[in-house]
C-alpha positions as CSV (number, residue, x, y, z in Angstrom):
1,M,24.8,-2.8,-29.2
2,L,23.8,-4.8,-25.9
3,N,25.2,-4.5,-22.7
4,S,24.7,-6.5,-19.3
5,D,22.4,-3.6,-18.6
6,H,20.6,-3.5,-21.6
7,T,18.0,-6.2,-22.7
8,E,16.1,-6.3,-26.0
9,I,12.5,-4.8,-24.6
10,D,14.7,-1.7,-23.7
11,L,16.0,-1.1,-27.1
12,P,13.7,0.8,-29.6
13,P,12.7,-1.6,-32.5
14,T,14.4,-1.2,-35.9
15,H,12.0,0.0,-38.9
16,S,12.1,-3.7,-40.4
17,E,11.2,-4.8,-37.3
18,S,8.5,-2.6,-36.6
19,E,6.8,-3.6,-39.7
20,S,6.9,-7.2,-39.3
21,V,5.6,-6.7,-35.7
22,F,2.4,-5.0,-37.1
23,S,1.9,-6.6,-40.0
24,D,2.1,-10.0,-38.0
25,C,-0.5,-8.9,-35.4
26,G,-2.4,-6.6,-37.6
27,G,-6.2,-7.2,-39.7
28,G,-7.4,-8.5,-37.2
29,R,-5.9,-12.0,-37.1
30,A,-5.3,-13.7,-33.6
31,G,-2.2,-15.5,-32.5
32,S,1.6,-15.2,-34.0
33,V,2.2,-15.7,-37.8
34,E,5.7,-15.8,-38.8
35,D,6.7,-13.0,-41.8
36,A,9.8,-13.3,-44.3
37,S,12.2,-12.8,-41.9
38,G,11.1,-16.3,-40.0
39,V,10.4,-14.2,-36.5
40,G,7.1,-15.5,-35.2
41,L,6.3,-13.1,-32.4
42,C,3.5,-10.8,-32.3
43,A,4.3,-7.4,-31.0
44,Q,2.3,-8.2,-27.5
45,S,4.9,-10.7,-26.9
46,R,7.8,-8.2,-27.4
47,I,6.5,-5.2,-25.5
48,A,6.3,-5.4,-22.1
49,E,3.0,-4.7,-19.9
50,P,2.9,-1.6,-18.1
51,G,3.0,-2.9,-14.8
52,E,5.7,-5.2,-15.7
53,A,7.9,-2.0,-16.5
54,V,7.2,-0.5,-12.8
55,K,8.0,-4.3,-11.5
56,K,11.2,-4.3,-13.2
57,D,11.7,-0.7,-11.6
58,L,11.3,-1.6,-8.2
59,Q,13.0,-5.0,-8.2
60,H,16.6,-3.2,-7.7
61,L,15.1,-1.4,-4.7
62,S,15.2,-2.2,-1.1
63,R,11.9,-3.6,0.5
64,E,12.0,-0.4,2.8
65,E,12.1,1.7,-0.4
66,R,9.3,0.0,-2.4
67,R,7.2,0.4,1.2
68,R,8.0,4.0,1.2
69,R,6.9,4.5,-2.5
70,R,3.7,2.5,-1.7
71,R,2.9,4.5,1.3
72,A,3.7,7.8,-0.7
73,T,0.1,7.1,-3.1
74,A,-2.7,9.0,-2.4
75,K,-4.8,5.8,-2.1
76,Y,-3.0,4.6,0.5
77,R,-2.7,7.6,2.1
78,T,-6.7,8.0,2.1
79,A,-7.1,4.4,3.2
80,H,-4.5,4.8,6.3
81,A,-6.0,8.2,7.3
82,T,-9.2,6.5,7.4
83,R,-8.2,3.5,9.6
84,E,-6.7,5.9,12.2
85,R,-9.8,8.1,12.4
86,I,-11.6,5.2,13.4
87,R,-8.7,3.7,15.7
88,V,-8.5,7.4,17.4
89,E,-12.8,7.0,17.5
90,A,-12.5,3.9,19.4
91,F,-9.7,4.9,21.6
92,N,-11.9,8.0,22.7
93,M,-14.8,5.9,23.3
94,A,-12.9,3.6,25.4
95,F,-11.8,6.4,27.5
96,A,-15.7,7.7,27.7
97,E,-16.6,4.3,29.0
98,L,-13.6,3.9,31.7
99,R,-14.9,7.8,32.8
100,K,-18.0,7.0,33.3
101,L,-16.9,3.9,36.2
102,L,-14.6,6.7,38.0
103,P,-16.1,8.3,40.9
104,T,-15.2,12.5,40.6
105,L,-17.1,15.4,42.3
106,P,-18.8,17.1,40.0
107,P,-19.4,13.8,38.0
108,D,-19.6,15.6,35.2
109,K,-16.1,17.2,35.4
110,K,-14.1,17.1,32.2
111,L,-10.9,15.1,32.6
112,S,-7.8,14.7,30.3
113,K,-6.9,11.3,29.2
114,I,-4.1,11.1,31.7
115,E,-6.1,12.4,34.6
116,I,-8.7,9.5,33.7
117,L,-5.9,7.0,33.8
118,R,-4.4,8.1,37.0
119,L,-7.6,8.5,38.6
120,A,-8.3,4.9,37.6
121,I,-5.2,3.8,39.0
122,C,-6.2,5.1,42.3
123,Y,-9.6,4.0,42.2
124,I,-8.3,0.3,41.2
125,S,-6.2,0.3,44.8
126,Y,-8.9,1.9,46.7
127,L,-11.3,-1.1,45.7
128,N,-8.1,-3.3,46.0
129,H,-7.8,-2.0,49.6
130,V,-11.5,-2.2,50.5
131,L,-11.6,-5.6,49.3
132,D,-8.5,-6.8,51.4
133,V,-10.1,-5.0,54.9
């Protein structure tokens, strides 16, 4: 018996339905053929596509939950890791370029990122002071 939560697709076909479904679409014939019971649907139209079941399952989830599930896939994680690696490399190259522009003694002294930023602030304020005088 159907209730509001179930559809015809959720229920397994009865013996007579499965016979008519396979006899309608079998034998290499294309299209739908009406059987003796007057049902003219092919098995492909009765059975949901594999992606449709997942879509129906995800429809009741919130937007945030769907996003969380998508991000849990291995493909998404590897793509995200690649993007993050490229971003970090670009970030480090920008700090290296900034470091080359700053005067320090000795010139090849290793500085942390925060030290580079603080030194850049001081150097910019020094250059502003030189321009004002």
